[in-house]
N, C-alpha and C positions, 0 to 999 in steps of 0.2 A: 591557690598558692601566691604568697606575696612575692613579688620580684623587686629588687632594690638596686639603685645605682650605686656604683662603687664611689667612695670618696676620691677627690682628686689624686692624691697619690697612688692609690691603687689603679684608679682608672689608667693614669699614666704608665704604670707599670705594666698594665695589661696590653695597653696599645704597644708599648716596645717589645712585649713577648710575642706579639702577634707578627710584628715587623721581622723579628728575629728568625721565627719559623718559616715566614714567606719568603724571606731573602736567602735562607740557608740552602745548599744544594740546589741552585736554581733550575739546573736541567731536570734532575729527578723531581723537583719540587712542582714542575708543571703536571704531574700526574698523581702526586701522592695526596691522599685524603687530608692530612693535617696541613700540608702547605696550601691546598687548593681553598680549604676552609678559611686558613688565615687570610688568603688574598680577598676572598669574597667579603669577609668582615671589614677588612681594611678598606675596601672600596667603599662599602656603606658609610664608614666612619669619615672617609674623605669627602665623599659626596655630600654628605650632611642630610638633615631633615629636609624633605621638599616642601614642608609646611613653614617651618621657622628659618630654615637657611643657616643653620648651624651645625657642627660636627656632632654625629650621634655617638653615643656611649655604649659600651658593652653592657649587658645585663647580667647580674650576677644571680644565679639559682641557689638558694640555700640547700643545705645537705637534706636529702628526702627521708632519711632515717639515721639512726645512731651508727648504722655500720657503714655509711658513706663518709669516706676519709676527710673530704674537703668540699667547699663550695666549687661550683663550676661556672665557666661562662656558657650562656646558651648560644644557639646559631642565630642570634639577632642583635640588632643595636636598637637604642631607644633614645628619642630626643629628650634632653634633660628639661627642656622649656615646655613642651607640650604633651610629652608622653606618648607620642606616636611611635609604635614599633615597626621596625623596619627589617624585613628579612631578605637574604640574598636573592637576586634574580639568577634563576638557572635556566640555561638554554639547551633543550634537548636536541641532540643531532645524532644521525646514523652514519656509521662506516659500514660499506657494503663490499663483500667478497663474492662477485659473481662468477660461477663456475660454469665452464663448458668442457666437461670431461677432464682431460689432463691440464686443461688451461683455465688461467683466470684473468679476469678483465683487469688490466693495469692502466692507470691514467697519469697524466701530468698535467699540473695547472698551467694556463696560458701564462700567467705572471705570478709573481711572489715565490712561493716554495716551488723549488725546481726538481725535487727527488720523486721518485715513484710513488704512487698513492692508489687509493681506491675510491670508487665513487662514494660521495659523502655529501651531506646537506643537513639542513635544520628542518625539524618538524613544524608544520605551520598550524595554525588555530583551527581546531576541529579535526585534526588529523591523527589517526593512530600511527604508531611508529612503522607498523607494517605497511600502511599506505605510503609513508614517506619514503620507504625502501623502494617500492614501485615507482612513485613519482620521479624520485630523483634519477633512478637509473634510466627511466625512459627519457626525462628531460636532458640528461646529459649525453646518452648514448643511443637512445631511440630503440633500446632492447626491452622486452618484456621478461620477467622473472616468475618463477614458482618455487615451491618447497622452502620458503622462508624460514630460516632457523637462527634463533637468538644466540650469540656465542658469549659475550660478556660486555662489561661496562667500564668506563674510566672517567674519573673527574679531570677536566682540563683547565686548571685554575686560572691561567692568565685571561682566558676568554669567557670564564664563568659558564663554561659548558660541561654537560654530562653526555659523554659519547657512548653510543651503544652499537656494538658490532654485530652484524648479521652476515651470515653466509646464505647464498640462494643459488637455483640453477637458472641457466638460461631458458626461456620458453619459446620455442619456435625459432624463427630466423635468427642467426647469429651474426648478420650483417650489422655491423656499428655505423651508426649515424652521428658522429661526434657533433657536439655543440662548441663550435669553434670560437665562440666568445667567452667561454669559461675554461675550455680545455685546450692545451696544445698537442696532447697526445692521448689516445685511447686504443688499446690493441688487446688481443688475446695473447698471452704468453704462457709458454710451457713451464712447468715447476721448475725444472733445471735451469731455466734462463732467467728466473726472477732475481733481479738486483734489489737489494734491501736499502733502506735509508742508512745514511751514515751513523746515526744514533739509534738506540734501541729502547727509547722510552714511550713511543707511541703506540696505541692500539693498532692503527693501521699497520705498522711494521710487524707487530706480532701476529697480525692475521695473514699478512704475506707470508712470514717465515713458517706459520704453521701449515699452511697450504703446500709451500715449497717442500716441507719435510713429510708430506703425505697425507694432509686431512684432505677430505674426510677418509677415514679408512674404511674399505669395503668389506663386507662379510665374505669368508672364503666360500 
């Protein structure tokens, strides 16, 4: 399939459209697919081609068949000088709800974000996301986990992350050994005592709320 660069006026129009999507509804835009994709592409455009050091341009994909209404912009940028195609860098990370009966492990970062959170961290090279769950929980709290269950994912546009939420059960000892270099707080909290974040856009907040409201439901 032939991919072509847009002419300058179209290119400028498309960049303007990306900025409009990325900047609209900033809070909601952190998690929406459209805004997240726009932020990724703008970052590539602004950072430029690593070879030629000039701004990269959107790639226009022709209509695949007569039933397709219009051309579309692909999820990539291309250098107009050397043809280098640049795709967004996406960083996989996990959010982990560690369950201990009617309690869940709530954390707070030592610095920065001050509200309640869950164990979280990035997947390392050569690691499955399930291994990331076990490692991050162990590193941050000294706990072992089992019964790891995937919940859902969420794009996080500003940081170019894809967040993957998991619930799991504590395995063995429930004594917390907090990594005080990263966390200022890590405690087991009863459902009724969970304090949610002030905004409702994050996967972390959704997972805390879901547990507070009765997840996982037990068979009668």
